[in-house]
MOPAC internal coordinates of N, CA, C and O (Angstrom, degrees):
PM7 1SCF
backbone

  N    0.0000 0     0.00 0     0.00 0    0    0    0
  C    1.4452 1     0.00 0     0.00 0    1    0    0
  C    1.5332 1   110.20 1     0.00 0    2    1    0
  O    1.2310 1   120.88 1   127.25 1    3    2    1
  N    1.3403 1   115.92 1   -52.75 1    3    2    1
  C    1.4615 1   119.64 1  -178.01 1    5    3    2
  C    1.5268 1   111.13 1   -64.16 1    6    5    3
  O    1.2310 1   120.40 1   144.17 1    7    6    5
  N    1.3339 1   116.84 1   -35.83 1    7    6    5
  C    1.4679 1   120.65 1   179.92 1    9    7    6
  C    1.5214 1   110.18 1   -63.02 1   10    9    7
  O    1.2310 1   120.02 1   135.45 1   11   10    9
  N    1.3045 1   117.58 1   -44.55 1   11   10    9
  C    1.4659 1   119.41 1  -179.86 1   13   11   10
  C    1.5271 1   111.29 1   -66.91 1   14   13   11
  O    1.2310 1   120.13 1   144.36 1   15   14   13
  N    1.3351 1   117.35 1   -35.64 1   15   14   13
  C    1.4615 1   120.11 1   176.37 1   17   15   14
  C    1.5221 1   111.01 1   -65.70 1   18   17   15
  O    1.2310 1   120.64 1   141.09 1   19   18   17
  N    1.3291 1   116.39 1   -38.91 1   19   18   17
  C    1.4688 1   121.02 1   177.50 1   21   19   18
  C    1.5257 1   110.05 1   -64.38 1   22   21   19
  O    1.2310 1   120.41 1   134.95 1   23   22   21
  N    1.3350 1   116.82 1   -45.05 1   23   22   21
  C    1.4616 1   120.87 1  -179.46 1   25   23   22
  C    1.5258 1   112.43 1   -64.19 1   26   25   23
  O    1.2310 1   120.18 1   147.04 1   27   26   25
  N    1.3081 1   117.26 1   -32.96 1   27   26   25
  C    1.4614 1   120.96 1   178.99 1   29   27   26
  C    1.5242 1   112.25 1   -83.29 1   30   29   27
  O    1.2310 1   120.12 1   174.25 1   31   30   29
  N    1.3271 1   117.38 1    -5.75 1   31   30   29
  C    1.4531 1   120.82 1   178.51 1   33   31   30
  C    1.5169 1   113.82 1    82.11 1   34   33   31
  O    1.2310 1   120.21 1  -162.13 1   35   34   33
  N    1.3363 1   117.21 1    17.87 1   35   34   33
  C    1.4578 1   120.80 1  -179.56 1   37   35   34
  C    1.5263 1   112.34 1   -82.11 1   38   37   35
  O    1.2310 1   120.57 1   155.39 1   39   38   37
  N    1.3378 1   116.51 1   -24.61 1   39   38   37
  C    1.4629 1   120.89 1   176.11 1   41   39   38
  C    1.5159 1   108.80 1  -133.40 1   42   41   39
  O    1.2310 1   120.82 1   -20.87 1   43   42   41
  N    1.3199 1   116.04 1   159.13 1   43   42   41
  C    1.4664 1   120.74 1   177.86 1   45   43   42
  C    1.5286 1   109.29 1   -91.39 1   46   45   43
  O    1.2310 1   120.80 1    -9.92 1   47   46   45
  N    1.3280 1   116.07 1   170.08 1   47   46   45
  C    1.4692 1   120.01 1  -177.21 1   49   47   46
  C    1.5222 1   112.15 1   -64.55 1   50   49   47
  O    1.2310 1   119.88 1   144.53 1   51   50   49
  N    1.3159 1   117.84 1   -35.47 1   51   50   49
  C    1.4669 1   120.74 1   179.33 1   53   51   50
  C    1.5314 1   110.56 1   -60.38 1   54   53   51
  O    1.2310 1   120.45 1   135.04 1   55   54   53
  N    1.3299 1   116.75 1   -44.96 1   55   54   53
  C    1.4635 1   121.52 1   177.98 1   57   55   54
  C    1.5245 1   110.19 1   -64.97 1   58   57   55
  O    1.2310 1   120.60 1   139.87 1   59   58   57
  N    1.3143 1   116.46 1   -40.13 1   59   58   57
  C    1.4705 1   120.78 1   177.63 1   61   59   58
  C    1.5284 1   110.03 1   -58.64 1   62   61   59
  O    1.2310 1   120.49 1   133.82 1   63   62   61
  N    1.3336 1   116.67 1   -46.18 1   63   62   61
  C    1.4623 1   119.84 1   179.47 1   65   63   62
  C    1.5241 1   111.50 1   -61.58 1   66   65   63
  O    1.2310 1   119.81 1   142.52 1   67   66   65
  N    1.3267 1   117.97 1   -37.48 1   67   66   65
  C    1.4710 1   121.32 1   178.27 1   69   67   66
  C    1.5213 1   110.92 1   -66.76 1   70   69   67
  O    1.2310 1   120.57 1   137.04 1   71   70   69
  N    1.3447 1   116.52 1   -42.96 1   71   70   69
  C    1.4586 1   120.59 1   179.37 1   73   71   70
  C    1.5215 1   110.33 1   -62.96 1   74   73   71
  O    1.2310 1   120.33 1   138.03 1   75   74   73
  N    1.3201 1   116.97 1   -41.97 1   75   74   73
  C    1.4647 1   122.22 1  -179.58 1   77   75   74
  C    1.5299 1   112.34 1   -77.68 1   78   77   75
  O    1.2310 1   120.56 1   174.31 1   79   78   77
  N    1.3251 1   116.54 1    -5.69 1   79   78   77
  C    1.4762 1   124.02 1   177.47 1   81   79   78
  C    1.5296 1   112.80 1    64.08 1   82   81   79
  O    1.2310 1   121.08 1  -142.39 1   83   82   81
  N    1.3267 1   115.54 1    37.61 1   83   82   81
  C    1.4573 1   119.02 1   171.79 1   85   83   82
  C    1.5204 1   108.00 1   -74.99 1   86   85   83
  O    1.2310 1   120.47 1   -47.39 1   87   86   85
  N    1.3372 1   116.71 1   132.61 1   87   86   85
  C    1.4585 1   120.22 1  -174.95 1   89   87   86
  C    1.5216 1   112.85 1   -81.39 1   90   89   87
  O    1.2310 1   120.08 1   149.22 1   91   90   89
  N    1.3237 1   117.46 1   -30.78 1   91   90   89
  C    1.4569 1   119.85 1  -175.09 1   93   91   90
  C    1.5314 1   111.05 1  -131.81 1   94   93   91
  O    1.2310 1   119.97 1  -101.88 1   95   94   93
  N    1.3236 1   117.66 1    78.12 1   95   94   93
  C    1.4677 1   119.55 1  -178.47 1   97   95   94
  C    1.5233 1   113.44 1   -65.28 1   98   97   95
  O    1.2310 1   119.44 1   155.57 1   99   98   97
  N    1.3211 1   118.67 1   -24.43 1   99   98   97
  C    1.4609 1   121.46 1   178.91 1  101   99   98
  C    1.5299 1   110.51 1   -61.99 1  102  101   99
  O    1.2310 1   120.52 1   137.47 1  103  102  101
  N    1.3249 1   116.61 1   -42.53 1  103  102  101
  C    1.4606 1   120.80 1   178.43 1  105  103  102
  C    1.5203 1   110.48 1   -63.97 1  106  105  103
  O    1.2310 1   120.66 1   141.24 1  107  106  105
  N    1.3176 1   116.35 1   -38.76 1  107  106  105
  C    1.4715 1   120.27 1   178.41 1  109  107  106
  C    1.5233 1   109.96 1   -63.69 1  110  109  107
  O    1.2310 1   120.24 1   133.50 1  111  110  109
  N    1.3227 1   117.14 1   -46.50 1  111  110  109
  C    1.4721 1   120.43 1   179.70 1  113  111  110
  C    1.5218 1   111.06 1   -61.04 1  114  113  111
  O    1.2310 1   120.17 1   137.80 1  115  114  113
  N    1.3287 1   117.29 1   -42.20 1  115  114  113
  C    1.4704 1   120.34 1   178.31 1  117  115  114
  C    1.5225 1   110.80 1   -62.75 1  118  117  115
  O    1.2310 1   120.60 1   140.28 1  119  118  117
  N    1.3173 1   116.46 1   -39.72 1  119  118  117
  C    1.4605 1   120.12 1   178.69 1  121  119  118
  C    1.5143 1   112.19 1   -64.76 1  122  121  119
  O    1.2310 1   120.58 1   139.13 1  123  122  121
  N    1.3268 1   116.50 1   -40.87 1  123  122  121
  C    1.4651 1   120.82 1   178.42 1  125  123  122
  C    1.5286 1   109.82 1   -63.14 1  126  125  123
  O    1.2310 1   120.35 1   136.25 1  127  126  125
  N    1.3365 1   116.94 1   -43.75 1  127  126  125
  C    1.4680 1   120.54 1   178.61 1  129  127  126
  C    1.5275 1   110.85 1   -64.85 1  130  129  127
  O    1.2310 1   120.12 1   139.43 1  131  130  129
  N    1.3175 1   117.37 1   -40.57 1  131  130  129
  C    1.4669 1   121.18 1   178.51 1  133  131  130
  C    1.5250 1   109.84 1   -61.25 1  134  133  131
  O    1.2310 1   120.46 1   137.03 1  135  134  133
  N    1.3424 1   116.72 1   -42.97 1  135  134  133
  C    1.4664 1   119.90 1   177.49 1  137  135  134
  C    1.5229 1   111.11 1   -59.94 1  138  137  135
  O    1.2310 1   120.18 1   138.55 1  139  138  137
  N    1.3246 1   117.26 1   -41.45 1  139  138  137
  C    1.4636 1   120.95 1   178.96 1  141  139  138
  C    1.5217 1   111.05 1   -64.27 1  142  141  139
  O    1.2310 1   120.37 1   140.70 1  143  142  141
  N    1.3222 1   116.90 1   -39.30 1  143  142  141
  C    1.4649 1   121.05 1   179.95 1  145  143  142
  C    1.5192 1   110.43 1   -61.74 1  146  145  143
  O    1.2310 1   120.36 1   133.76 1  147  146  145
  N    1.3434 1   116.92 1   -46.24 1  147  146  145
  C    1.4539 1   119.72 1  -176.15 1  149  147  146
  C    1.5263 1   113.55 1   -75.32 1  150  149  147
  O    1.2310 1   119.83 1   173.82 1  151  150  149
  N    1.3239 1   117.93 1    -6.18 1  151  150  149
  C    1.4671 1   121.46 1   173.56 1  153  151  150
  C    1.5232 1   111.47 1   -93.90 1  154  153  151
  O    1.2310 1   119.82 1   171.11 1  155  154  153
  N    1.3291 1   117.95 1    -8.89 1  155  154  153
  C    1.4628 1   122.60 1  -179.40 1  157  155  154
  C    1.5327 1   108.94 1   -68.83 1  158  157  155
  O    1.2310 1   119.80 1   -55.10 1  159  158  157
  N    1.3477 1   117.99 1   124.90 1  159  158  157
  C    1.4655 1   120.48 1  -178.97 1  161  159  158
  C    1.5289 1   113.63 1   -57.34 1  162  161  159
  O    1.2310 1   119.54 1   146.40 1  163  162  161
  N    1.3317 1   118.48 1   -33.60 1  163  162  161
  C    1.4653 1   120.17 1   179.66 1  165  163  162
  C    1.5296 1   110.56 1   -68.48 1  166  165  163
  O    1.2310 1   120.08 1   143.62 1  167  166  165
  N    1.3214 1   117.46 1   -36.38 1  167  166  165
  C    1.4636 1   120.76 1   178.29 1  169  167  166
  C    1.5310 1   109.96 1   -68.93 1  170  169  167
  O    1.2310 1   120.61 1   138.93 1  171  170  169
  N    1.3239 1   116.45 1   -41.07 1  171  170  169
  C    1.4605 1   120.55 1   177.70 1  173  171  170
  C    1.5256 1   110.04 1   -61.98 1  174  173  171
  O    1.2310 1   120.37 1   134.68 1  175  174  173
  N    1.3445 1   116.90 1   -45.32 1  175  174  173
  C    1.4692 1   121.03 1   179.86 1  177  175  174
  C    1.5217 1   110.94 1   -62.38 1  178  177  175
  O    1.2310 1   120.14 1   139.97 1  179  178  177
  N    1.3353 1   117.33 1   -40.03 1  179  178  177
  C    1.4674 1   119.71 1   178.89 1  181  179  178
  C    1.5226 1   110.18 1   -63.85 1  182  181  179
  O    1.2310 1   120.03 1   142.85 1  183  182  181
  N    1.3233 1   117.54 1   -37.15 1  183  182  181
  C    1.4632 1   121.00 1   176.24 1  185  183  182
  C    1.5207 1   111.79 1   -63.33 1  186  185  183
  O    1.2310 1   120.67 1   140.10 1  187  186  185
  N    1.3334 1   116.32 1   -39.90 1  187  186  185
  C    1.4668 1   120.89 1   177.19 1  189  187  186
  C    1.5269 1   109.89 1   -63.92 1  190  189  187
  O    1.2310 1   120.62 1   136.57 1  191  190  189
  N    1.3307 1   116.41 1   -43.43 1  191  190  189
  C    1.4664 1   120.95 1   179.59 1  193  191  190
  C    1.5304 1   110.25 1   -61.34 1  194  193  191
  O    1.2310 1   120.46 1   135.47 1  195  194  193
  N    1.3144 1   116.73 1   -44.53 1  195  194  193
  C    1.4683 1   120.46 1   178.71 1  197  195  194
  C    1.5238 1   111.25 1   -61.43 1  198  197  195
  O    1.2310 1   120.50 1   138.47 1  199  198  197
  N    1.3403 1   116.65 1   -41.53 1  199  198  197
  C    1.4625 1   120.61 1   178.96 1  201  199  198
  C    1.5312 1   110.78 1   -65.55 1  202  201  199
  O    1.2310 1   120.15 1   140.63 1  203  202  201
  N    1.3312 1   117.32 1   -39.37 1  203  202  201
  C    1.4650 1   120.23 1   177.02 1  205  203  202
  C    1.5221 1   110.93 1   -60.02 1  206  205  203
  O    1.2310 1   120.21 1   137.05 1  207  206  205
  N    1.3226 1   117.20 1   -42.95 1  207  206  205
  C    1.4712 1   120.59 1   178.88 1  209  207  206
  C    1.5273 1   110.96 1   -63.68 1  210  209  207
  O    1.2310 1   120.52 1   137.68 1  211  210  209
  N    1.3372 1   116.61 1   -42.32 1  211  210  209
  C    1.4622 1   120.26 1   179.89 1  213  211  210
  C    1.5207 1   111.71 1   -62.57 1  214  213  211
  O    1.2310 1   120.52 1   147.56 1  215  214  213
  N    1.3321 1   116.62 1   -32.44 1  215  214  213
  C    1.4613 1   120.84 1  -178.94 1  217  215  214
  C    1.5293 1   112.71 1   -88.58 1  218  217  215
  O    1.2310 1   119.86 1  -178.68 1  219  218  217
  N    1.3305 1   117.87 1     1.32 1  219  218  217
  C    1.4564 1   121.36 1   175.89 1  221  219  218
  C    1.5201 1   115.41 1    90.38 1  222  221  219
  O    1.2310 1   119.60 1  -169.67 1  223  222  221
  N    1.3156 1   118.38 1    10.33 1  223  222  221
  C    1.4611 1   121.94 1   178.41 1  225  223  222
  C    1.5279 1   108.93 1   -92.84 1  226  225  223
  O    1.2310 1   120.95 1  -118.00 1  227  226  225
  N    1.3139 1   115.79 1    62.00 1  227  226  225
  C    1.4613 1   121.30 1  -172.57 1  229  227  226
  C    1.5275 1   113.32 1   -66.21 1  230  229  227
  O    1.2310 1   120.11 1   139.65 1  231  230  229
  N    1.3307 1   117.39 1   -40.35 1  231  230  229
  C    1.4655 1   119.75 1  -178.28 1  233  231  230
  C    1.5338 1   110.47 1   -64.68 1  234  233  231
  O    1.2310 1   120.63 1   134.71 1  235  234  233
  N    1.3274 1   116.39 1   -45.29 1  235  234  233
  C    1.4533 1   120.15 1   178.32 1  237  235  234
  C    1.5328 1   110.23 1   -64.40 1  238  237  235
  O    1.2310 1   120.47 1   139.90 1  239  238  237
  N    1.3287 1   116.70 1   -40.10 1  239  238  237
  C    1.4677 1   120.80 1   178.50 1  241  239  238
  C    1.5296 1   110.58 1   -62.92 1  242  241  239
  O    1.2310 1   120.38 1   139.61 1  243  242  241
  N    1.3389 1   116.89 1   -40.39 1  243  242  241
  C    1.4599 1   120.26 1   178.95 1  245  243  242
  C    1.5283 1   111.32 1   -63.18 1  246  245  243
  O    1.2310 1   120.71 1   138.31 1  247  246  245
  N    1.3486 1   116.24 1   -41.69 1  247  246  245
  C    1.4639 1   120.14 1   178.96 1  249  247  246
  C    1.5219 1   110.95 1   -63.06 1  250  249  247
  O    1.2310 1   120.96 1   134.32 1  251  250  249
  N    1.3283 1   115.77 1   -45.68 1  251  250  249
  C    1.4687 1   119.48 1  -178.70 1  253  251  250
  C    1.5244 1   110.84 1   -68.02 1  254  253  251
  O    1.2310 1   120.46 1   144.08 1  255  254  253
  N    1.3486 1   116.74 1   -35.92 1  255  254  253
  C    1.4594 1   119.92 1   178.82 1  257  255  254
  C    1.5250 1   110.62 1   -65.41 1  258  257  255
  O    1.2310 1   120.58 1   139.39 1  259  258  257
  N    1.3362 1   116.51 1   -40.61 1  259  258  257
  C    1.4629 1   120.32 1   179.11 1  261  259  258
  C    1.5291 1   110.16 1   -62.68 1  262  261  259
  O    1.2310 1   120.30 1   137.60 1  263  262  261
  N    1.3251 1   117.03 1   -42.40 1  263  262  261
  C    1.4672 1   120.69 1   178.90 1  265  263  262
  C    1.5236 1   111.06 1   -65.82 1  266  265  263
  O    1.2310 1   120.20 1   138.56 1  267  266  265
  N    1.3195 1   117.22 1   -41.44 1  267  266  265
  C    1.4625 1   120.77 1   178.32 1  269  267  266
  C    1.5245 1   110.54 1   -64.09 1  270  269  267
  O    1.2310 1   120.60 1   139.52 1  271  270  269
  N    1.3287 1   116.46 1   -40.48 1  271  270  269
  C    1.4696 1   120.14 1   177.76 1  273  271  270
  C    1.5241 1   111.29 1   -62.70 1  274  273  271
  O    1.2310 1   120.69 1   139.45 1  275  274  273
  N    1.3492 1   116.28 1   -40.55 1  275  274  273
  C    1.4664 1   120.06 1   177.80 1  277  275  274
  C    1.5284 1   110.44 1   -63.41 1  278  277  275
  O    1.2310 1   120.49 1   138.98 1  279  278  277
  N    1.3248 1   116.66 1   -41.02 1  279  278  277
  C    1.4609 1   120.18 1   179.76 1  281  279  278
  C    1.5283 1   110.72 1   -64.79 1  282  281  279
  O    1.2310 1   120.67 1   139.02 1  283  282  281
  N    1.3220 1   116.32 1   -40.98 1  283  282  281
  C    1.4711 1   119.96 1   178.15 1  285  283  282
  C    1.5200 1   110.31 1   -63.80 1  286  285  283
  O    1.2310 1   120.53 1   137.35 1  287  286  285
  N    1.3318 1   116.60 1   -42.65 1  287  286  285
  C    1.4574 1   120.86 1   179.37 1  289  287  286
  C    1.5303 1   110.39 1   -63.56 1  290  289  287
  O    1.2310 1   120.67 1   136.58 1  291  290  289
  N    1.3374 1   116.32 1   -43.42 1  291  290  289
  C    1.4655 1   120.19 1   177.86 1  293  291  290
  C    1.5241 1   110.54 1   -59.70 1  294  293  291
  O    1.2310 1   120.69 1   138.82 1  295  294  293
  N    1.3345 1   116.29 1   -41.18 1  295  294  293
  C    1.4655 1   120.04 1  -179.46 1  297  295  294
  C    1.5175 1   110.90 1   -66.84 1  298  297  295
  O    1.2310 1   119.97 1   137.57 1  299  298  297
  N    1.3394 1   117.67 1   -42.43 1  299  298  297
  C    1.4603 1   121.26 1   179.31 1  301  299  298
  C    1.5191 1   110.66 1   -66.06 1  302  301  299
  O    1.2310 1   120.55 1   136.35 1  303  302  301
  N    1.3346 1   116.56 1   -43.65 1  303  302  301
  C    1.4594 1   119.96 1  -179.81 1  305  303  302
  C    1.5321 1   110.23 1   -63.53 1  306  305  303
  O    1.2310 1   120.39 1   142.88 1  307  306  305
  N    1.3211 1   116.85 1   -37.12 1  307  306  305
  C    1.4566 1   120.54 1   177.45 1  309  307  306
  C    1.5207 1   111.51 1   -66.32 1  310  309  307
  O    1.2310 1   120.28 1   143.52 1  311  310  309
  N    1.3278 1   117.08 1   -36.48 1  311  310  309
  C    1.4641 1   121.15 1   179.69 1  313  311  310
  C    1.5219 1   111.07 1   -70.63 1  314  313  311
  O    1.2310 1   120.60 1   148.58 1  315  314  313
  N    1.3282 1   116.46 1   -31.42 1  315  314  313
  C    1.4583 1   120.93 1  -179.03 1  317  315  314
  C    1.5226 1   111.62 1   -85.79 1  318  317  315
  O    1.2310 1   120.57 1   177.53 1  319  318  317
  N    1.3089 1   116.52 1    -2.47 1  319  318  317
  C    1.4636 1   119.81 1   178.91 1  321  319  318
  C    1.5124 1   112.79 1    73.76 1  322  321  319
  O    1.2310 1   120.03 1  -143.49 1  323  322  321
  N    1.3378 1   117.54 1    36.51 1  323  322  321
  C    1.4565 1   121.35 1  -177.40 1  325  323  322
  C    1.5286 1   111.51 1   -65.41 1  326  325  323
  O    1.2310 1   120.17 1   144.39 1  327  326  325
  N    1.3269 1   117.28 1   -35.61 1  327  326  325
  C    1.4602 1   120.48 1   179.49 1  329  327  326
  C    1.5187 1   108.18 1  -116.11 1  330  329  327
  O    1.2310 1   119.86 1   -46.04 1  331  330  329
  N    1.3206 1   117.87 1   133.96 1  331  330  329
  C    1.4542 1   119.19 1   178.59 1  333  331  330
  C    1.5227 1   111.43 1   -63.25 1  334  333  331
  O    1.2310 1   121.20 1   -25.99 1  335  334  333
  N    1.3228 1   115.32 1   154.01 1  335  334  333
  C    1.4640 1   121.72 1   179.89 1  337  335  334
  C    1.5215 1   109.81 1   -56.59 1  338  337  335
  O    1.2310 1   120.79 1   -49.99 1  339  338  337
  N    1.3373 1   116.09 1   130.01 1  339  338  337
  C    1.4517 1   120.32 1   177.34 1  341  339  338
  C    1.5212 1   114.12 1    83.22 1  342  341  339
  O    1.2310 1   119.89 1   179.65 1  343  342  341
  N    1.3383 1   117.81 1    -0.35 1  343  342  341
  C    1.4680 1   119.99 1   178.99 1  345  343  342
  C    1.5174 1   109.36 1   -71.38 1  346  345  343
  O    1.2310 1   120.02 1   -32.47 1  347  346  345
  N    1.3291 1   117.57 1   147.53 1  347  346  345
  C    1.4596 1   118.97 1   179.31 1  349  347  346
  C    1.5202 1   110.34 1   -64.14 1  350  349  347
  O    1.2310 1   121.44 1   -35.67 1  351  350  349
  N    1.3098 1   114.85 1   144.33 1  351  350  349
  C    1.4616 1   120.80 1  -178.89 1  353  351  350
  C    1.5215 1   109.83 1   -72.85 1  354  353  351
  O    1.2310 1   120.77 1   -41.00 1  355  354  353
  N    1.3095 1   116.13 1   139.00 1  355  354  353
  C    1.4570 1   121.13 1   178.36 1  357  355  354
  C    1.5213 1   109.27 1   -83.32 1  358  357  355
  O    1.2310 1   120.56 1   -43.89 1  359  358  357
  N    1.3188 1   116.54 1   136.11 1  359  358  357
  C    1.4550 1   120.74 1   177.68 1  361  359  358
  C    1.5183 1   111.27 1    80.96 1  362  361  359
  O    1.2310 1   120.82 1    -3.19 1  363  362  361
  N    1.3369 1   116.04 1   176.81 1  363  362  361
  C    1.4551 1   119.33 1  -178.74 1  365  363  362
  C    1.5271 1   110.90 1   -71.33 1  366  365  363
  O    1.2310 1   119.79 1   -28.18 1  367  366  365
  N    1.3329 1   118.00 1   151.82 1  367  366  365
  C    1.4601 1   119.68 1   177.06 1  369  367  366
  C    1.5180 1   109.87 1   -62.39 1  370  369  367
  O    1.2310 1   120.34 1   -29.95 1  371  370  369
  N    1.2992 1   116.96 1   150.05 1  371  370  369
  C    1.4574 1   121.48 1  -176.09 1  373  371  370
  C    1.5192 1   110.71 1  -110.88 1  374  373  371
  O    1.2310 1   122.29 1   -24.82 1  375  374  373
  N    1.3263 1   113.22 1   155.18 1  375  374  373
  C    1.4507 1   120.44 1   172.47 1  377  375  374
  C    1.5136 1   107.32 1  -106.85 1  378  377  375
  O    1.2310 1   120.01 1    20.32 1  379  378  377
  N    1.2955 1   117.59 1  -159.68 1  379  378  377
  C    1.4635 1   122.54 1  -178.92 1  381  379  378
  C    1.5153 1   112.42 1   -73.59 1  382  381  379
  O    1.2310 1   120.44 1    -3.37 1  383  382  381
  N    1.3496 1   116.76 1   176.63 1  383  382  381
  C    1.4565 1   121.31 1   179.32 1  385  383  382
  C    1.5261 1   110.88 1   -58.82 1  386  385  383
  O    1.2310 1   120.40 1   -39.37 1  387  386  385
  N    1.3043 1   116.84 1   140.63 1  387  386  385
  C    1.4535 1   122.16 1   177.40 1  389  387  386
  C    1.5081 1   114.16 1    83.31 1  390  389  387
  O    1.2310 1   119.99 1  -178.69 1  391  390  389
  N    1.3200 1   117.63 1     1.31 1  391  390  389
  C    1.4510 1   120.52 1  -179.96 1  393  391  390
  C    1.5204 1   109.02 1  -116.27 1  394  393  391
  O    1.2310 1   121.50 1   -33.65 1  395  394  393
  N    1.3189 1   114.74 1   146.35 1  395  394  393
  C    1.4576 1   120.11 1   179.93 1  397  395  394
  C    1.5191 1   109.80 1   -70.83 1  398  397  395
  O    1.2310 1   119.94 1   -23.51 1  399  398  397
  N    1.3404 1   117.72 1   156.49 1  399  398  397
  C    1.4656 1   119.18 1   174.12 1  401  399  398
  C    1.5223 1   109.83 1   -57.68 1  402  401  399
  O    1.2310 1   120.14 1   -27.17 1  403  402  401
  N    1.3013 1   117.33 1   152.83 1  403  402  401
  C    1.4506 1   122.33 1  -179.63 1  405  403  402
  C    1.5172 1   109.53 1   -57.71 1  406  405  403
  O    1.2310 1   120.73 1   -46.59 1  407  406  405
  N    1.3189 1   116.21 1   133.41 1  407  406  405
  C    1.4543 1   120.94 1   177.66 1  409  407  406
  C    1.5208 1   113.64 1    87.04 1  410  409  407
  O    1.2310 1   119.54 1   179.83 1  411  410  409
  N    1.3154 1   118.49 1    -0.17 1  411  410  409
  C    1.4559 1   121.01 1   179.93 1  413  411  410
  C    1.5152 1   107.68 1  -107.34 1  414  413  411
  O    1.2310 1   120.67 1   -57.42 1  415  414  413
  N    1.3052 1   116.32 1   122.58 1  415  414  413
  C    1.4591 1   120.71 1   178.91 1  417  415  414
  C    1.5182 1   108.71 1  -100.95 1  418  417  415
  O    1.2310 1   121.00 1   -79.83 1  419  418  417
  N    1.3256 1   115.69 1   100.17 1  419  418  417
  C    1.4626 1   119.52 1   176.56 1  421  419  418
  C    1.5121 1   108.19 1  -116.53 1  422  421  419
  O    1.2310 1   120.08 1   -34.58 1  423  422  421
  N    1.3386 1   117.46 1   145.42 1  423  422  421
  C    1.4550 1   120.23 1  -174.08 1  425  423  422
  C    1.5275 1   113.27 1   -62.70 1  426  425  423
  O    1.2310 1   119.19 1   151.26 1  427  426  425
  N    1.3210 1   119.16 1   -28.74 1  427  426  425
  C    1.4507 1   120.68 1  -177.09 1  429  427  426
  C    1.5114 1   114.30 1   -92.21 1  430  429  427
  O    1.2310 1   120.12 1  -177.94 1  431  430  429
  N    1.3105 1   117.38 1     2.06 1  431  430  429
  C    1.4657 1   120.20 1  -175.44 1  433  431  430
  C    1.5188 1   110.76 1   -75.69 1  434  433  431
  O    1.2310 1   121.10 1   -34.88 1  435  434  433
  N    1.3061 1   115.50 1   145.12 1  435  434  433
  C    1.4516 1   121.84 1   174.27 1  437  435  434
  C    1.5182 1   106.45 1   -94.06 1  438  437  435
  O    1.2310 1   120.49 1   -56.41 1  439  438  437
  N    1.3063 1   116.66 1   123.59 1  439  438  437
  C    1.4563 1   120.24 1  -177.91 1  441  439  438
  C    1.5195 1   107.44 1  -114.69 1  442  441  439
  O    1.2310 1   120.88 1   -55.85 1  443  442  441
  N    1.3119 1   115.93 1   124.15 1  443  442  441
  C    1.4490 1   120.99 1   176.98 1  445  443  442
  C    1.5087 1   108.12 1  -113.20 1  446  445  443
  O    1.2310 1   120.77 1   -55.28 1  447  446  445
  N    1.3030 1   116.14 1   124.72 1  447  446  445
  C    1.4524 1   120.71 1  -179.78 1  449  447  446
  C    1.5145 1   108.07 1  -102.51 1  450  449  447
  O    1.2310 1   120.48 1   -47.05 1  451  450  449
  N    1.3027 1   116.68 1   132.95 1  451  450  449
  C    1.4563 1   121.13 1   178.48 1  453  451  450
  C    1.5244 1   109.19 1   -97.76 1  454  453  451
  O    1.2310 1   121.05 1   -36.17 1  455  454  453
  N    1.3008 1   115.59 1   143.83 1  455  454  453
  C    1.4502 1   119.98 1   176.70 1  457  455  454
  C    1.5132 1   112.23 1    83.92 1  458  457  455
  O    1.2310 1   120.34 1     3.11 1  459  458  457
  N    1.3286 1   116.95 1  -176.89 1  459  458  457
  C    1.4679 1   120.96 1  -178.22 1  461  459  458
  C    1.5197 1   111.48 1   -70.35 1  462  461  459
  O    1.2310 1   121.34 1   -21.88 1  463  462  461
  N    1.3232 1   115.05 1   158.12 1  463  462  461
  C    1.4603 1   120.08 1   177.61 1  465  463  462
  C    1.5146 1   109.16 1   -64.55 1  466  465  463
  O    1.2310 1   120.36 1   -44.76 1  467  466  465
  N    1.3297 1   116.92 1   135.24 1  467  466  465
  C    1.4707 1   118.30 1   179.48 1  469  467  466
  C    1.5232 1   110.83 1   -69.50 1  470  469  467
  O    1.2310 1   121.03 1   -33.94 1  471  470  469
  N    1.3117 1   115.63 1   146.06 1  471  470  469
  C    1.4563 1   121.20 1   177.68 1  473  471  470
  C    1.5199 1   108.16 1   -84.98 1  474  473  471
  O    1.2310 1   120.05 1   -49.55 1  475  474  473
  N    1.3457 1   117.51 1   130.45 1  475  474  473
  C    1.4668 1   118.60 1   179.22 1  477  475  474
  C    1.5253 1   109.82 1   -65.43 1  478  477  475
  O    1.2310 1   120.09 1   -32.13 1  479  478  477
  N    1.3268 1   117.44 1   147.87 1  479  478  477
  C    1.4671 1   119.63 1  -179.48 1  481  479  478
  C    1.5228 1   111.08 1   -65.59 1  482  481  479
  O    1.2310 1   121.40 1   -37.34 1  483  482  481
  N    1.3050 1   114.93 1   142.66 1  483  482  481
  C    1.4636 1   120.53 1   179.15 1  485  483  482
  C    1.5279 1   108.66 1   -81.46 1  486  485  483
  O    1.2310 1   120.20 1   -37.73 1  487  486  485
  N    1.3457 1   117.22 1   142.27 1  487  486  485
  C    1.4637 1   118.58 1   177.73 1  489  487  486
  C    1.5248 1   110.31 1   -67.76 1  490  489  487
  O    1.2310 1   121.39 1   -31.44 1  491  490  489
  N    1.3049 1   114.95 1   148.56 1  491  490  489
  C    1.4610 1   121.04 1  -178.97 1  493  491  490
  C    1.5204 1   108.45 1   -80.56 1  494  493  491
  O    1.2310 1   121.12 1   -90.37 1  495  494  493
  N    1.3549 1   115.46 1    89.63 1  495  494  493
  C    1.4651 1   119.80 1  -175.84 1  497  495  494
  C    1.5275 1   112.66 1   -82.03 1  498  497  495
  O    1.2310 1   120.19 1   164.06 1  499  498  497
  N    1.3236 1   117.23 1   -15.94 1  499  498  497
  C    1.4602 1   119.71 1  -179.31 1  501  499  498
  C    1.5163 1   111.37 1   -66.89 1  502  501  499
  O    1.2310 1   120.19 1   152.98 1  503  502  501
  N    1.3216 1   117.25 1   -27.02 1  503  502  501
  C    1.4602 1   120.46 1  -178.85 1  505  503  502
  C    1.5137 1   111.98 1  -112.42 1  506  505  503
  O    1.2310 1   120.84 1  -158.56 1  507  506  505
  N    1.3412 1   116.01 1    21.44 1  507  506  505
  C    1.4418 1   120.74 1   175.67 1  509  507  506
  C    1.5303 1   113.13 1    75.73 1  510  509  507
  O    1.2310 1   120.01 1  -158.28 1  511  510  509
  N    1.3123 1   117.58 1    21.72 1  511  510  509
  C    1.4592 1   120.16 1  -175.34 1  513  511  510
  C    1.4098 1   112.91 1  -108.15 1  514  513  511
  O    1.2310 1   120.10 1   180.00 1  515  514  513

């Protein structure tokens, strides 16, 4: 009953916790926020970067950290309204953390291809080519 009222917006979470007789709703709220934090892709990527450093993959960690920093800066600049809506993006388009910008072939970049492998073009044998 209380769950459906909460979902419909008829009661707030504090009232829901009282109805359900939870003794410490503050701990529950902190746990929910902690779960949200650990689902954030930037937090996950930072954990990967830290693990890479611990395992001695410093160069790869530095590359991924630089990309993550660029993504954070892009997000902050977007929140501050640095570029007007619809303005062309500065620099090459970016992919996810640890991947090179689109169109940049760097030896340390992680490239993920979606879909089936493309078939190489067949030579034009009808014209002797």
